Each structure stands twice: as structure tokens, then as C-alpha cells.
C-alpha positions, -999 to 999 in steps of 0.1 A, spaced: -45 -60 562 -19 -60 590 15 -80 581 17 -111 603 45 -106 627 66 -139 627 89 -148 655 112 -177 659 102 -202 682 133 -201 705 124 -165 712 90 -169 730 104 -177 765 125 -144 763 94 -126 751 67 -142 773 84 -144 808 92 -108 810 60 -98 795 42 -120 822 62 -103 848 54 -68 836 18 -74 833 18 -89 870 36 -59 884 13 -34 865 -17 -50 878 -5 -48 913 1 -9 907 42 -13 905 44 3 872 77 17 875 91 -18 883 72 -31 854 90 -8 828 123 -28 824 104 -61 819 82 -47 794 111 -32 776 130 -66 777 100 -84 761 98 -58 734 136 -60 727 133 -97 725 105 -94 700 124 -75 678 155 -95 681 137 -128 673 117 -116 644 117 -139 617 102 -123 587 90 -142 554 114 -138 526 112 -144 487 141 -166 477 152 -157 444 151 -186 419 187 -182 401 203 -214 391 239 -218 406 234 -190 430 247 -192 466 226 -171 489 236 -154 521 227 -178 551 224 -146 573 216 -109 577 243 -86 585 275 -67 571 303 -87 551 333 -88 573 358 -101 548 359 -123 516 391 -147 518 404 -176 500 408 -207 523 406 -243 525 375 -262 540 375 -300 549 341 -306 532 343 -280 503 382 -281 496 397 -248 483 372 -223 491 361 -185 492 349 -177 526 323 -150 529 323 -140 568 292 -119 579 288 -101 611 254 -98 626 246 -71 652 220 -75 679 197 -53 656 199 -78 627 175 -107 620 194 -139 635 176 -167 618 200 -187 595 188 -198 561 203 -225 536 226 -208 510 216 -236 485 192 -263 482 207 -296 491 214 -326 515 227 -319 550 258 -343 548 270 -334 583 266 -311 613 296 -307 637 291 -289 670 324 -276 687 326 -257 722 348 -228 723 355 -194 738 333 -162 733 359 -137 716 339 -108 699 323 -121 666 338 -95 645 374 -104 655 394 -127 631 403 -153 655 366 -159 663 359 -182 634 384 -209 650 384 -200 685 347 -195 695 318 -220 698 306 -228 666 283 -252 644 295 -263 612 267 -275 585 279 -293 552 256 -290 525 258 -312 492 238 -296 463 232 -309 428 266 -295 415 279 -276 444 293 -280 479 287 -254 506 296 -252 543 279 -228 567 295 -222 602 275 -206 627 298 -188 652 289 -176 689 299 -140 697 309 -122 731 272 -120 738 256 -150 718 260 -178 741 235 -203 722 237 -217 688 204 -231 673 209 -256 647 174 -274 638 189 -299 612 211 -329 612 227 -354 585 202 -367 561 179 -336 561 172 -319 529 169 -280 525 153 -259 500 174 -227 491 167 -198 517 150 -225 540 156 -217 577 178 -240 596 188 -224 628 198 -193 647 221 -176 671 209 -157 699 221 -119 706 248 -111 683 271 -134 662 288 -142 629 281 -166 600 307 -178 578 298 -194 541 325 -215 525 319 -218 485 342 -236 461 372 -215 449 362 -203 415 329 -192 426 320 -159 410 317 -137 443 291 -108 440 299 -92 477 330 -76 493 337 -64 528 314 -38 539 283 -49 520 250 -55 537 236 -88 530 200 -103 536 198 -141 545 179 -161 519 179 -131 494 214 -117 486 234 -136 461 270 -141 476 283 -159 446 275 -178 413 288 -214 409 311 -215 379 
């Protein structure tokens, strides 16, 4: 049996419209003109893929909110979490861009901020770029996830608001076409990743609450 290809709903306009144009051009005999539209549709299909994940049931685990490569692990302060450890993850255009909840918890706050579009891998992007901050209150831990737009990514999608409840690993949004996602955990969390590591959203354990 073939595996079902899941696609984030925000991606269908990027897939269907160029596909329809390609089909129309091909049917009228303009196959050469149809090729770039077909390629764009296939590229979008790959970008907006949204695979099913089996989330590990590990008490106290803080899971990665995104697929990508860890840029840095730093000790910083967060307004919601307090003294924190921040794991910054860079997502290339080839990564899955669906964001997932790192813990089970209540969405206490969602704050969207306009900003610039500095390349997401630059250190200043975390504060300078367009971003959306999601504060999660778990049973025994607070976590903040920050969706950060990059030089190419110009659209942050956040599907949750204050009062919503999320399960660990549950989808809550995405960032289109390359981006960065930061996760703030309480300082003292036993961190399981380091700069350069590859992580998988909803699967990789970033740290264990102490």
C-alpha cells in the first residue's frame, strides 16, 4: 500500500495554481511554456509536505518544534520562561516547514511582530525579523517557541491562539520558504543537542526538564 502524501493546507494554492496553468498550456500545445509551471507545482508539493510523525512519550521531554539544523544553544532570558536555554534551528527550503508543539500545554500567549527579513541564519534575525512568539504552559514547565521569517520566507502561519491546548508534537503552524524556529526552555534543562545537529520536529528531544 502506498503511503499517503500529506500536504499542509496553506500550500495548496502554490501547488494547484501552477499545476492548472501547466495543464492548460500543455493541452494547447505549448509544452515548453508548461514546464516551469509544472516544476513550480512539484517544488511546492515537496516544500509543503506534512508527514505524519510518531511523537515519543517521554515524561519531561522538550521536543524540537521544527525540522532543520541547530544553529546555536545559548543561555538567554525570556519574558515568559525567565532565565532560559535557547535552541535556535535553521530550516532550509528543503526541510519540512510545519511547526510542532515541543510540549503538551496551554497556549498562554501569541504575539506577532513585524520586522525585517534578514537571512534567518544570521544572529540578529531573532530580534530584527518578522516573528511570532507562542508561549506554552505545561504541567511543570514553561516553553516559548518563536517562528522567525527569513530572507525568502515572508509569511508566518500560526494556527493557535490564547486558550488553545496542544499535545506534544501537535502541529500549530508553519513558515513558508526557509526560516528559523527558536525554542526557549528553562535554564537548568538538560540539553540533548548542540550546534550542527539535525533535528526533526515533534520527534527529536531538545532537552529534559530537571
